[in-house]
TORPA-4810 file (N, C-alpha, C, O; in nm, 3 decimals):
<nodes>
NODE_1_0.084_-0.118_0.000_0.000_0.000_0.000_0.089_0.125_0.000_0.194_0.127_0.063_M
NODE_2_0.046_0.225_-0.069_0.126_0.347_-0.082_0.115_0.436_0.041_0.008_0.449_0.100_A
NODE_3_0.228_0.497_0.078_0.227_0.597_0.185_0.294_0.727_0.141_0.276_0.830_0.206_V
NODE_4_0.370_0.723_0.032_0.439_0.842_-0.019_0.399_0.865_-0.165_0.374_0.769_-0.238_D
NODE_5_0.393_0.992_-0.206_0.357_1.018_-0.346_0.467_0.974_-0.442_0.586_0.987_-0.412_P
NODE_6_0.425_0.922_-0.557_0.523_0.887_-0.660_0.571_1.014_-0.729_0.507_1.119_-0.719_S
NODE_7_0.683_1.004_-0.797_0.735_1.120_-0.870_0.635_1.168_-0.974_0.618_1.288_-0.994_E
NODE_8_0.568_1.073_-1.041_0.469_1.109_-1.143_0.352_1.185_-1.082_0.310_1.288_-1.135_Q
NODE_9_0.297_1.135_-0.971_0.184_1.202_-0.906_0.224_1.339_-0.854_0.146_1.434_-0.862_R
NODE_10_0.345_1.351_-0.802_0.393_1.480_-0.754_0.403_1.579_-0.870_0.364_1.695_-0.855_L
NODE_11_0.455_1.535_-0.982_0.465_1.622_-1.100_0.327_1.665_-1.149_0.307_1.781_-1.185_A
NODE_12_0.230_1.572_-1.150_0.093_1.606_-1.189_0.033_1.709_-1.093_-0.033_1.803_-1.136_E
NODE_13_0.056_1.689_-0.963_0.007_1.783_-0.863_0.063_1.922_-0.886_-0.010_2.021_-0.882_F
NODE_14_0.194_1.930_-0.910_0.260_2.059_-0.926_0.215_2.130_-1.054_0.213_2.253_-1.059_L
NODE_15_0.181_2.053_-1.155_0.137_2.111_-1.282_-0.012_2.142_-1.284_-0.060_2.209_-1.376_A
NODE_16_-0.086_2.095_-1.184_-0.231_2.101_-1.192_-0.301_2.205_-1.110_-0.410_2.178_-1.059_G
NODE_17_-0.245_2.323_-1.094_-0.312_2.427_-1.016_-0.438_2.470_-1.091_-0.429_2.538_-1.193_D
NODE_18_-0.557_2.431_-1.040_-0.680_2.460_-1.113_-0.711_2.609_-1.122_-0.778_2.652_-1.217_P
NODE_19_-0.664_2.688_-1.028_-0.691_2.831_-1.032_-0.592_2.906_-1.121_-0.617_3.019_-1.161_A
NODE_20_-0.480_2.842_-1.151_-0.380_2.906_-1.235_-0.302_3.015_-1.165_-0.225_3.087_-1.229_G
NODE_21_-0.321_3.030_-1.033_-0.252_3.138_-0.962_-0.161_3.089_-0.852_-0.106_3.169_-0.775_D
NODE_22_-0.143_2.958_-0.842_-0.059_2.898_-0.739_-0.101_2.945_-0.600_-0.017_2.975_-0.516_D
NODE_23_-0.233_2.950_-0.577_-0.287_2.990_-0.448_-0.282_2.876_-0.348_-0.226_2.770_-0.376_G
NODE_24_-0.340_2.898_-0.231_-0.338_2.797_-0.125_-0.404_2.666_-0.166_-0.493_2.663_-0.251_P
NODE_25_-0.358_2.559_-0.104_-0.416_2.428_-0.126_-0.430_2.359_0.010_-0.339_2.361_0.092_V
NODE_26_-0.546_2.298_0.032_-0.569_2.220_0.154_-0.558_2.073_0.116_-0.626_2.025_0.026_V
NODE_27_-0.471_2.003_0.189_-0.445_1.862_0.162_-0.518_1.777_0.266_-0.499_1.793_0.387_M
NODE_28_-0.601_1.686_0.216_-0.666_1.587_0.301_-0.567_1.473_0.321_-0.514_1.418_0.225_L
NODE_29_-0.544_1.436_0.446_-0.456_1.324_0.480_-0.539_1.220_0.553_-0.595_1.248_0.660_N
NODE_30_-0.548_1.101_0.498_-0.612_0.987_0.564_-0.500_0.889_0.597_-0.424_0.848_0.509_L
NODE_31_-0.490_0.852_0.724_-0.374_0.774_0.769_-0.416_0.643_0.834_-0.509_0.638_0.914_L
NODE_32_-0.346_0.536_0.797_-0.361_0.406_0.862_-0.222_0.369_0.913_-0.128_0.354_0.835_R
NODE_33_-0.211_0.354_1.045_-0.081_0.332_1.106_-0.036_0.187_1.102_-0.116_0.094_1.113_F
NODE_34_0.094_0.170_1.086_0.157_0.039_1.104_0.162_0.011_1.254_0.139_0.101_1.335_A
NODE_35_0.192_-0.111_1.290_0.205_-0.143_1.432_0.317_-0.057_1.492_0.429_-0.055_1.441_E
NODE_36_0.285_0.012_1.601_0.380_0.103_1.665_0.397_0.235_1.592_0.480_0.317_1.630_G
NODE_37_0.320_0.255_1.488_0.336_0.373_1.403_0.288_0.504_1.462_0.335_0.611_1.424_G
NODE_38_0.194_0.497_1.554_0.143_0.622_1.612_0.254_0.706_1.676_0.260_0.827_1.656_R
NODE_39_0.340_0.641_1.751_0.449_0.714_1.817_0.548_0.769_1.715_0.595_0.882_1.729_E
NODE_40_0.580_0.692_1.612_0.667_0.743_1.506_0.603_0.864_1.438_0.671_0.962_1.406_L
NODE_41_0.472_0.857_1.416_0.404_0.969_1.351_0.403_1.092_1.442_0.413_1.204_1.394_Y
NODE_42_0.390_1.071_1.572_0.398_1.183_1.668_0.535_1.251_1.659_0.544_1.373_1.663_R
NODE_43_0.642_1.171_1.648_0.776_1.228_1.633_0.785_1.309_1.504_0.835_1.422_1.504_Q
NODE_44_0.736_1.251_1.395_0.733_1.323_1.267_0.655_1.454_1.282_0.701_1.559_1.237_Y
NODE_45_0.538_1.448_1.344_0.452_1.567_1.359_0.521_1.676_1.441_0.512_1.794_1.407_S
NODE_46_0.589_1.636_1.548_0.661_1.736_1.630_0.768_1.807_1.548_0.776_1.929_1.549_R
NODE_47_0.849_1.730_1.477_0.956_1.790_1.396_0.897_1.874_1.283_0.947_1.983_1.254_E
NODE_48_0.792_1.824_1.220_0.727_1.898_1.113_0.675_2.032_1.166_0.699_2.136_1.106_F
NODE_49_0.604_2.029_1.279_0.543_2.151_1.335_0.647_2.252_1.381_0.629_2.373_1.364_S
NODE_50_0.756_2.204_1.437_0.858_2.294_1.489_0.944_2.357_1.380_0.984_2.472_1.391_Q
NODE_51_0.972_2.281_1.275_1.068_2.328_1.175_1.004_2.363_1.041_1.022_2.474_0.991_T
NODE_52_0.931_2.271_0.985_0.889_2.286_0.845_0.760_2.365_0.828_0.745_2.437_0.729_F
NODE_53_0.668_2.354_0.921_0.546_2.434_0.911_0.580_2.584_0.910_0.531_2.655_0.823_A
NODE_54_0.662_2.633_1.003_0.696_2.776_0.997_0.783_2.812_0.876_0.767_2.919_0.818_P
NODE_55_0.873_2.723_0.839_0.963_2.750_0.727_0.886_2.769_0.596_0.923_2.852_0.513_R
NODE_56_0.780_2.691_0.577_0.707_2.694_0.449_0.566_2.751_0.460_0.489_2.744_0.364_Y
NODE_57_0.530_2.806_0.575_0.399_2.869_0.591_0.284_2.770_0.593_0.175_2.801_0.546_G
NODE_58_0.308_2.651_0.647_0.208_2.544_0.650_0.127_2.554_0.779_0.181_2.585_0.885_V
NODE_59_-0.003_2.527_0.767_-0.091_2.530_0.884_-0.170_2.400_0.890_-0.237_2.362_0.794_E
NODE_60_-0.162_2.332_1.005_-0.247_2.215_1.027_-0.382_2.269_1.074_-0.393_2.324_1.184_V
NODE_61_-0.483_2.254_0.990_-0.616_2.307_1.019_-0.689_2.215_1.116_-0.759_2.261_1.206_I
NODE_62_-0.672_2.086_1.097_-0.741_1.988_1.182_-0.658_1.860_1.186_-0.601_1.819_1.085_Y
NODE_63_-0.652_1.799_1.303_-0.591_1.667_1.320_-0.674_1.592_1.422_-0.699_1.642_1.531_A
NODE_64_-0.718_1.471_1.386_-0.800_1.394_1.478_-0.793_1.246_1.450_-0.753_1.203_1.342_G
NODE_65_-0.833_1.168_1.550_-0.838_1.023_1.537_-0.966_0.983_1.464_-1.071_1.045_1.480_N
NODE_66_-0.955_0.878_1.384_-1.073_0.824_1.319_-1.161_0.753_1.422_-1.111_0.698_1.519_G
NODE_67_-1.290_0.756_1.399_-1.387_0.691_1.485_-1.462_0.589_1.400_-1.430_0.571_1.283_D
NODE_68_-1.560_0.524_1.456_-1.638_0.426_1.382_-1.708_0.493_1.265_-1.784_0.588_1.287_T
NODE_69_-1.684_0.448_1.142_-1.747_0.513_1.027_-1.897_0.488_1.024_-1.945_0.380_1.059_P
NODE_70_-1.970_0.588_0.981_-2.114_0.575_0.966_-2.150_0.520_0.829_-2.246_0.445_0.814_L
NODE_71_-2.073_0.558_0.728_-2.093_0.509_0.592_-1.956_0.471_0.537_-1.873_0.558_0.510_V
NODE_72_-1.933_0.343_0.521_-1.805_0.295_0.466_-1.815_0.146_0.444_-1.888_0.076_0.514_A
NODE_73_-1.741_0.098_0.348_-1.729_-0.046_0.327_-1.627_-0.100_0.427_-1.550_-0.024_0.486_E
NODE_74_-1.628_-0.229_0.447_-1.531_-0.292_0.536_-1.389_-0.256_0.490_-1.359_-0.265_0.371_A
NODE_75_-1.304_-0.215_0.583_-1.166_-0.181_0.551_-1.145_-0.037_0.508_-1.032_0.002_0.477_G
NODE_76_-1.251_0.044_0.506_-1.236_0.184_0.464_-1.218_0.280_0.582_-1.210_0.401_0.561_Q
NODE_77_-1.213_0.229_0.703_-1.194_0.317_0.817_-1.048_0.361_0.826_-0.958_0.288_0.783_E
NODE_78_-1.024_0.479_0.881_-0.890_0.536_0.892_-0.856_0.562_1.037_-0.945_0.591_1.117_W
NODE_79_-0.728_0.552_1.071_-0.684_0.575_1.208_-0.680_0.723_1.244_-0.705_0.761_1.358_D
NODE_80_-0.648_0.806_1.146_-0.637_0.950_1.172_-0.667_1.028_1.045_-0.651_0.978_0.933_A
NODE_81_-0.712_1.150_1.065_-0.746_1.241_0.955_-0.681_1.376_0.984_-0.687_1.426_1.096_V
NODE_82_-0.619_1.434_0.882_-0.562_1.568_0.896_-0.604_1.652_0.776_-0.619_1.600_0.665_L
NODE_83_-0.622_1.781_0.800_-0.636_1.879_0.694_-0.520_1.976_0.711_-0.505_2.038_0.816_L
NODE_84_-0.439_1.989_0.607_-0.318_2.071_0.615_-0.321_2.173_0.502_-0.336_2.137_0.385_V
NODE_85_-0.307_2.301_0.537_-0.311_2.409_0.439_-0.169_2.452_0.404_-0.090_2.489_0.490_R
NODE_86_-0.140_2.446_0.275_-0.012_2.493_0.221_-0.039_2.625_0.148_-0.142_2.638_0.083_Y
NODE_87_0.051_2.721_0.158_0.026_2.850_0.092_0.019_2.839_-0.059_-0.040_2.924_-0.126_P
NODE_88_0.082_2.733_-0.115_0.080_2.714_-0.260_0.134_2.575_-0.291_0.196_2.510_-0.207_S
NODE_89_0.110_2.533_-0.413_0.169_2.408_-0.458_0.321_2.421_-0.463_0.394_2.325_-0.436_R
NODE_90_0.367_2.538_-0.498_0.511_2.564_-0.503_0.574_2.544_-0.364_0.681_2.485_-0.352_R
NODE_91_0.507_2.594_-0.259_0.558_2.577_-0.123_0.566_2.428_-0.086_0.662_2.384_-0.024_A
NODE_92_0.463_2.352_-0.125_0.465_2.208_-0.100_0.584_2.144_-0.172_0.655_2.062_-0.114_F
NODE_93_0.604_2.182_-0.298_0.714_2.128_-0.378_0.849_2.160_-0.314_0.936_2.073_-0.306_S
NODE_94_0.866_2.284_-0.269_0.992_2.323_-0.206_1.015_2.244_-0.078_1.127_2.203_-0.048_Q
NODE_95_0.907_2.222_-0.002_0.918_2.149_0.123_0.961_2.005_0.097_1.055_1.956_0.161_M
NODE_96_0.894_1.936_0.004_0.927_1.794_-0.017_1.065_1.776_-0.080_1.122_1.668_-0.074_V
NODE_97_1.118_1.883_-0.142_1.253_1.877_-0.200_1.361_1.913_-0.098_1.480_1.890_-0.124_A
NODE_98_1.322_1.969_0.015_1.416_2.012_0.118_1.487_1.890_0.177_1.421_1.799_0.228_D
NODE_99_1.621_1.885_0.171_1.694_1.769_0.224_1.666_1.743_0.373_1.663_1.628_0.416_P
NODE_100_1.646_1.848_0.450_1.614_1.830_0.592_1.477_1.764_0.609_1.459_1.677_0.694_D
NODE_101_1.381_1.806_0.527_1.248_1.745_0.533_1.255_1.597_0.492_1.189_1.512_0.552_Y
NODE_102_1.333_1.569_0.392_1.345_1.429_0.346_1.396_1.339_0.458_1.364_1.220_0.461_R
NODE_103_1.474_1.393_0.548_1.522_1.313_0.661_1.407_1.271_0.752_1.403_1.156_0.797_Q
NODE_104_1.313_1.362_0.780_1.205_1.325_0.872_1.095_1.245_0.803_1.015_1.180_0.872_I
NODE_105_1.088_1.247_0.671_0.985_1.167_0.605_1.007_1.018_0.627_0.914_0.938_0.611_T
NODE_106_1.126_0.981_0.664_1.151_0.840_0.697_1.064_0.796_0.815_1.014_0.684_0.819_R
NODE_107_1.048_0.887_0.912_0.961_0.858_1.026_0.818_0.836_0.979_0.753_0.740_1.019_L
NODE_108_0.771_0.926_0.893_0.634_0.918_0.841_0.614_0.788_0.764_0.514_0.718_0.784_R
NODE_109_0.707_0.756_0.677_0.695_0.635_0.595_0.692_0.508_0.680_0.616_0.416_0.652_S
NODE_110_0.775_0.503_0.783_0.777_0.387_0.872_0.652_0.381_0.959_0.609_0.272_0.998_R
NODE_111_0.592_0.496_0.989_0.475_0.502_1.077_0.349_0.451_1.010_0.257_0.403_1.077_A
NODE_112_0.343_0.461_0.877_0.218_0.435_0.807_0.216_0.303_0.734_0.315_0.258_0.677_L
NODE_113_0.100_0.242_0.736_0.073_0.122_0.657_0.007_0.162_0.526_0.026_0.097_0.423_R
NODE_114_-0.072_0.270_0.531_-0.143_0.319_0.413_-0.179_0.466_0.436_-0.201_0.508_0.549_E
NODE_115_-0.185_0.542_0.327_-0.221_0.683_0.338_-0.287_0.731_0.210_-0.266_0.676_0.102_A
NODE_116_-0.366_0.834_0.226_-0.421_0.910_0.113_-0.380_1.054_0.136_-0.404_1.110_0.243_V
NODE_117_-0.318_1.115_0.037_-0.291_1.259_0.037_-0.365_1.314_-0.084_-0.327_1.290_-0.198_L
NODE_118_-0.471_1.388_-0.058_-0.552_1.439_-0.168_-0.564_1.590_-0.158_-0.621_1.643_-0.062_Q
NODE_119_-0.509_1.660_-0.259_-0.527_1.805_-0.260_-0.673_1.838_-0.287_-0.742_1.765_-0.358_P
NODE_120_-0.718_1.946_-0.229_-0.856_1.990_-0.250_-0.855_2.134_-0.301_-0.757_2.207_-0.283_T
NODE_121_-0.964_2.172_-0.363_-0.983_2.309_-0.409_-1.119_2.355_-0.361_-1.215_2.277_-0.363_A
NODE_122_-1.131_2.480_-0.316_-1.261_2.526_-0.265_-1.366_2.531_-0.376_-1.335_2.557_-0.492_P
NODE_123_-1.489_2.505_-0.336_-1.601_2.519_-0.428_-1.620_2.667_-0.455_-1.615_2.748_-0.362_W
NODE_124_-1.641_2.703_-0.578_-1.667_2.844_-0.613_-1.813_2.878_-0.597_-1.900_2.790_-0.597_G
NODE_125_-1.840_3.005_-0.582_-1.977_3.055_-0.581_-2.056_3.024_-0.455_-2.179_3.024_-0.459_G
NODE_126_-1.988_2.999_-0.342_-2.060_2.977_-0.217_-2.117_2.843_-0.209_-2.181_2.808_-0.110_G
</nodes>
């Protein structure tokens, strides 16, 4: 199961700014932890929040544990959900290319059994 974006998906993400202005993007994170992964993810989160969030203007809008799903097929439940706001796709790209950030992604990769990272765009017109 995938936990990190492929080079192809990352390139598509960077090329696909629907607004054409490289504005903010909110990333939905659905996380399923490996055994013992919660603590590794906490370590990753601490380092991310202390160093990389301020460096790249990233804001964690919401972070919470998954609960019993009301509507889902068997196996579709998630251990944790995060919404993370990046100031732009460019900022995300710079962050994932940062050699220091690449060091802590090892924690994230080891912590997770499966993940979804899905960029979102606001609905227009209210």
